[in-house]
N, C-alpha and C positions, 0 to 999 in steps of 0.2 A: 380535457378528459383524462381520467386517471384509472389505471388498472393496478390493484394492489400488488400483483405478481410481476408485472412487466414494466410498470412505470407510466410515463406520460405519453400522450399522443397529442401533438399540437395541430390545431386546425385553425386556419386564418378565417376570420369573419369580417375582414376589412373590405367593405363594399365600395370604398372610395377608389380602390385600384382594381376592382373586378378580379379578385384573386380566384385561381382555378378551384380552390376548395369549395367556394360558394356553389359552383356548378356541380362539382364532383359529389357533394353531399346534399344537393338539392335544397339549399338554404334559402329561406324567404324571410323578409323582415316586415313586421307590421308595426310601423311607427306609432300609429294611433293607439294600439293596445300595448306598446312597448314589449313586443314579443319577437323572439327569433325562433323560427321553426326549422328544425333539421329533419328532413324527410327520409334521408338515406342513412342506414346504420353506419356508425364510425367504428372502424376496426381498431381496437385498442390492444390487440394481441399480436402486434407486428413483430415484437422481439421473439416471441415464441415461434412465429412463422419463419423468421430469419434463421432460427436455430434448426428447425426441421429441414429447411433447404440446405443449410450448411452441412448438416450431418448426412443427408441423403447424397449430396454431391461428393462428400469425402468417401462414403461407403461405395459409391458407384465406381470410384477409381481403384478400389481394392477388391478384386473378385473373391478372394477367400473370405474376407470380412462380409462382403455382400451376401454370400451364401449363408453365413451364420445368421445375419440379421433377417434374411427372408424367412428363416425358420422361426425366429422369436417374435419379429415385428414386421410382417409383410406389408402392413398398411402404410408404413412410413413413405414408401415410394409413391403410393397413390396420393397421400396427403401432399407431398412435395410437388407432384404434377398439378394438382388442383390449385395450390398456392401460386405456382409459377404462371398458370393460365390466368388467374385472377389479376396478378400483377401486370401481366402483358396487356390485358384488357384495360386496366386503369391507366397504363402508360399511353396507350393509343388514345383514350379519351382526353387525357391531358394535352397531348400533342395537338389533337384536333381543336381543342379549346384555345390553345395558345396561337394556333394559326388563325382562328377566327378573330381573336383579339387583335392580332397584328394587322389583319385585313381591315378591321374597323378603324384602327389608327390611321391607316393609309387613306381610307375612303370614309371620312366622318359623315 
């Protein structure tokens, strides 16, 4: 996947190893029709989100700067909170998927 502003987002479609991306993006394969269906949107703006989080975290540590930013761009902290919540939810899903995969390997 490619975003002109932020670059590439790599998503594994290797179903031979049951990669977590397949579950994370709800990917299905139709061998008969030679189609790959990706049912969940792929976020290709992760670099932008990283920047929002980095800036918000930096500002948070500097009270004088934080006060100025809240006057000019108060939404940056709301955006950072939403991004962090989304990342935490994705992280939890991946951990659960990896545990499930490990359990399948133990008990085939």
